[in-house]
LOTOR-599614 format. One record per residue (C-alpha): x, y, z. Coordinates in steps of 0.1 Angstrom, whole numbers, plus 2048, in hexadecimal, padded with zeros to 3 digits. Layout:
<r><px>X</px><py>Y</py><pz>Z</pz></r>
...
END
This chain:
<r><px>723</px><py>251</py><pz>CD7</pz></r>
<r><px>70D</px><py>23A</py><pz>CEC</pz></r>
<r><px>6EE</px><py>22C</py><pz>CDA</pz></r>
<r><px>6D4</px><py>221</py><pz>CF5</pz></r>
<r><px>6B7</px><py>20A</py><pz>CF2</pz></r>
<r><px>69C</px><py>215</py><pz>D0B</pz></r>
<r><px>67F</px><py>1FE</py><pz>D16</pz></r>
<r><px>668</px><py>1FD</py><pz>D34</pz></r>
<r><px>649</px><py>1E8</py><pz>D41</pz></r>
<r><px>650</px><py>1C9</py><pz>D30</pz></r>
<r><px>63C</px><py>1B6</py><pz>D4C</pz></r>
<r><px>64C</px><py>194</py><pz>D42</pz></r>
<r><px>647</px><py>198</py><pz>D1D</pz></r>
<r><px>664</px><py>19F</py><pz>D04</pz></r>
<r><px>659</px><py>1A5</py><pz>CE0</pz></r>
<r><px>675</px><py>195</py><pz>CC9</pz></r>
<r><px>674</px><py>1B5</py><pz>CB4</pz></r>
<r><px>686</px><py>1C6</py><pz>CD2</pz></r>
<r><px>6A6</px><py>1B5</py><pz>CC9</pz></r>
<r><px>6A6</px><py>1C0</py><pz>CA3</pz></r>
<r><px>6A2</px><py>1E5</py><pz>CB0</pz></r>
<r><px>6BB</px><py>1E3</py><pz>CCB</pz></r>
<r><px>6D3</px><py>1D2</py><pz>CB6</pz></r>
<r><px>6EA</px><py>1EF</py><pz>CAF</pz></r>
<r><px>6E6</px><py>1FE</py><pz>CD4</pz></r>
<r><px>705</px><py>1FF</py><pz>CEA</pz></r>
<r><px>6EF</px><py>1FB</py><pz>D0A</pz></r>
<r><px>6CB</px><py>1F3</py><pz>D14</pz></r>
<r><px>6BA</px><py>205</py><pz>D30</pz></r>
<r><px>69A</px><py>1F6</py><pz>D3F</pz></r>
<r><px>683</px><py>20E</py><pz>D53</pz></r>
<r><px>675</px><py>1F3</py><pz>D6A</pz></r>
<r><px>659</px><py>1D9</py><pz>D6A</pz></r>
<r><px>66E</px><py>1C0</py><pz>D5A</pz></r>
<r><px>655</px><py>1A3</py><pz>D66</pz></r>
<r><px>671</px><py>18A</py><pz>D6C</pz></r>
<r><px>697</px><py>185</py><pz>D69</pz></r>
<r><px>695</px><py>173</py><pz>D48</pz></r>
<r><px>68D</px><py>193</py><pz>D38</pz></r>
<r><px>6AB</px><py>1A4</py><pz>D46</pz></r>
<r><px>6C2</px><py>186</py><pz>D3B</pz></r>
<r><px>6B2</px><py>187</py><pz>D16</pz></r>
<r><px>6B6</px><py>1AD</py><pz>D12</pz></r>
<r><px>6DC</px><py>1A8</py><pz>D1E</pz></r>
<r><px>6E1</px><py>195</py><pz>CFE</pz></r>
<r><px>6CC</px><py>1AB</py><pz>CE7</pz></r>
<r><px>6DC</px><py>19F</py><pz>CC6</pz></r>
<r><px>6DA</px><py>17F</py><pz>CB4</pz></r>
<r><px>701</px><py>17B</py><pz>CB4</pz></r>
<r><px>6FF</px><py>178</py><pz>CDB</pz></r>
<r><px>713</px><py>198</py><pz>CE1</pz></r>
<r><px>70D</px><py>1A4</py><pz>D04</pz></r>
<r><px>6FE</px><py>1C5</py><pz>D08</pz></r>
<r><px>702</px><py>1DC</py><pz>D27</pz></r>
<r><px>6DF</px><py>1DA</py><pz>D38</pz></r>
<r><px>6D8</px><py>1F6</py><pz>D52</pz></r>
<r><px>6B5</px><py>1F5</py><pz>D63</pz></r>
<r><px>6A2</px><py>1FA</py><pz>D81</pz></r>
<r><px>687</px><py>1E6</py><pz>D92</pz></r>
<r><px>662</px><py>1EF</py><pz>D8E</pz></r>
<r><px>644</px><py>1E9</py><pz>DA6</pz></r>
<r><px>63B</px><py>1C7</py><pz>D96</pz></r>
<r><px>65E</px><py>1BB</py><pz>D98</pz></r>
<r><px>667</px><py>19E</py><pz>DB1</pz></r>
<r><px>685</px><py>196</py><pz>DC4</pz></r>
<r><px>698</px><py>187</py><pz>DA5</pz></r>
<r><px>698</px><py>1AA</py><pz>D95</pz></r>
<r><px>69C</px><py>1BD</py><pz>DB5</pz></r>
<r><px>6BC</px><py>1AA</py><pz>DBF</pz></r>
<r><px>6CB</px><py>1B4</py><pz>D9E</pz></r>
<r><px>6BE</px><py>1D7</py><pz>D97</pz></r>
<r><px>6BA</px><py>1F4</py><pz>DAD</pz></r>
<r><px>69B</px><py>20B</py><pz>DB3</pz></r>
<r><px>6AF</px><py>22A</py><pz>DA3</pz></r>
<r><px>6CE</px><py>22C</py><pz>D8D</pz></r>
<r><px>6E2</px><py>24E</py><pz>D89</pz></r>
<r><px>701</px><py>24C</py><pz>D73</pz></r>
<r><px>713</px><py>25E</py><pz>D58</pz></r>
<r><px>70E</px><py>254</py><pz>D33</pz></r>
<r><px>72B</px><py>266</py><pz>D22</pz></r>
<r><px>725</px><py>28B</py><pz>D30</pz></r>
<r><px>6FE</px><py>286</py><pz>D37</pz></r>
<r><px>6F3</px><py>280</py><pz>D5A</pz></r>
<r><px>6D7</px><py>265</py><pz>D5A</pz></r>
<r><px>6BE</px><py>25D</py><pz>D74</pz></r>
<r><px>6A8</px><py>23F</py><pz>D70</pz></r>
<r><px>68A</px><py>236</py><pz>D87</pz></r>
<r><px>66D</px><py>221</py><pz>D7F</pz></r>
<r><px>652</px><py>237</py><pz>D90</pz></r>
<r><px>659</px><py>25A</py><pz>D8C</pz></r>
<r><px>63D</px><py>26F</py><pz>D7C</pz></r>
<r><px>645</px><py>288</py><pz>D60</pz></r>
<r><px>649</px><py>2AD</py><pz>D5E</pz></r>
<r><px>63C</px><py>2C0</py><pz>D70</pz></r>
<r><px>62B</px><py>2A4</py><pz>D86</pz></r>
<r><px>646</px><py>290</py><pz>D94</pz></r>
<r><px>63F</px><py>27C</py><pz>DB2</pz></r>
<r><px>64D</px><py>28A</py><pz>DD2</pz></r>
<r><px>66A</px><py>271</py><pz>DD5</pz></r>
<r><px>676</px><py>275</py><pz>DB1</pz></r>
<r><px>672</px><py>29B</py><pz>DB5</pz></r>
<r><px>68C</px><py>299</py><pz>DD3</pz></r>
<r><px>6A2</px><py>283</py><pz>DBF</pz></r>
<r><px>6A3</px><py>298</py><pz>DA0</pz></r>
<r><px>6AB</px><py>2B7</py><pz>DB5</pz></r>
<r><px>6C6</px><py>2A3</py><pz>DC7</pz></r>
<r><px>6D8</px><py>295</py><pz>DA6</pz></r>
<r><px>6D0</px><py>2AE</py><pz>D8D</pz></r>
<r><px>6CF</px><py>296</py><pz>D6F</pz></r>
<r><px>6CE</px><py>2A3</py><pz>D4A</pz></r>
<r><px>6B9</px><py>282</py><pz>D42</pz></r>
<r><px>69E</px><py>273</py><pz>D58</pz></r>
<r><px>68D</px><py>253</py><pz>D4D</pz></r>
<r><px>66F</px><py>242</py><pz>D5E</pz></r>
<r><px>656</px><py>227</py><pz>D55</pz></r>
<r><px>638</px><py>21C</py><pz>D68</pz></r>
<r><px>61D</px><py>230</py><pz>D57</pz></r>
<r><px>61F</px><py>21D</py><pz>D34</pz></r>
<r><px>61B</px><py>240</py><pz>D25</pz></r>
<r><px>636</px><py>249</py><pz>D0A</pz></r>
<r><px>644</px><py>26B</py><pz>D12</pz></r>
<r><px>662</px><py>280</py><pz>D08</pz></r>
<r><px>660</px><py>2A2</py><pz>D1A</pz></r>
<r><px>67A</px><py>2BB</py><pz>D21</pz></r>
<r><px>675</px><py>2CB</py><pz>D42</pz></r>
<r><px>684</px><py>2EE</py><pz>D40</pz></r>
<r><px>681</px><py>2F4</py><pz>D65</pz></r>
<r><px>69C</px><py>2DC</py><pz>D6D</pz></r>
<r><px>6AE</px><py>2DA</py><pz>D4B</pz></r>
<r><px>6A6</px><py>2B5</py><pz>D48</pz></r>
<r><px>697</px><py>29F</py><pz>D2D</pz></r>
<r><px>67E</px><py>286</py><pz>D39</pz></r>
<r><px>679</px><py>266</py><pz>D25</pz></r>
<r><px>65F</px><py>24A</py><pz>D2B</pz></r>
<r><px>660</px><py>22F</py><pz>D11</pz></r>
<r><px>63D</px><py>224</py><pz>D19</pz></r>
<r><px>638</px><py>1FF</py><pz>D1B</pz></r>
<r><px>645</px><py>1E4</py><pz>D08</pz></r>
<r><px>632</px><py>1C9</py><pz>D18</pz></r>
<r><px>60E</px><py>1BA</py><pz>D13</pz></r>
<r><px>601</px><py>1C4</py><pz>D37</pz></r>
<r><px>5F0</px><py>1E5</py><pz>D3E</pz></r>
<r><px>5DA</px><py>1FD</py><pz>D2F</pz></r>
<r><px>5F0</px><py>208</py><pz>D12</pz></r>
<r><px>5E4</px><py>201</py><pz>CEF</pz></r>
<r><px>606</px><py>201</py><pz>CDC</pz></r>
<r><px>626</px><py>1F2</py><pz>CE9</pz></r>
<r><px>644</px><py>209</py><pz>CE5</pz></r>
<r><px>66A</px><py>20E</py><pz>CEB</pz></r>
<r><px>682</px><py>22A</py><pz>CE5</pz></r>
<r><px>6A5</px><py>22D</py><pz>CD5</pz></r>
<r><px>6BB</px><py>24A</py><pz>CD9</pz></r>
<r><px>6E1</px><py>254</py><pz>CDC</pz></r>
<r><px>6F6</px><py>267</py><pz>CF4</pz></r>
<r><px>713</px><py>279</py><pz>CE2</pz></r>
<r><px>728</px><py>28B</py><pz>CFC</pz></r>
<r><px>70E</px><py>2A3</py><pz>D0D</pz></r>
<r><px>6F4</px><py>29F</py><pz>CEF</pz></r>
<r><px>6D6</px><py>287</py><pz>CF2</pz></r>
<r><px>6CB</px><py>282</py><pz>CCE</pz></r>
<r><px>6BC</px><py>26C</py><pz>CB3</pz></r>
<r><px>69E</px><py>264</py><pz>CC9</pz></r>
<r><px>688</px><py>249</py><pz>CB8</pz></r>
<r><px>666</px><py>23C</py><pz>CC4</pz></r>
<r><px>661</px><py>21A</py><pz>CB8</pz></r>
<r><px>63F</px><py>208</py><pz>CB8</pz></r>
<r><px>640</px><py>1E4</py><pz>CBE</pz></r>
<r><px>61A</px><py>1DF</py><pz>CB5</pz></r>
<r><px>5FB</px><py>1DA</py><pz>CC8</pz></r>
<r><px>5FD</px><py>1CB</py><pz>CEB</pz></r>
END
């Protein structure tokens, strides 16, 4: 079983509470708009003991060259038996943006993660047999009122134990 901490739209701000919530996670996934490379470095060491975590991420529309040189626009990978696709700007079912729609048809992931909208969503798209997750925004910039992250697990081909965590008002 792989435990995942999912975060997006930090915009250069990382609440210290994230480290507590992600302490038992095996991997941390960031769905873009890190804000700066320091956020990525801090997330890589998401526990007080200094234990390095696997950080997967994509760059977002506000990210500069420091992030873009380390993270791609899109990731497609296997986590256990689940094919995962992550893009910062993707839309959500049924309103994916045109580029994302093409990529979803090409890769056929079972899990699609996006950020950008700052809108927390966990929706199953039965038309393409894919779970879509947007963890909302963990940063202080944007129109969202509550900062959120998500924890979940992938166990073989099962995506389970999804927890929405509210970090407080922005």
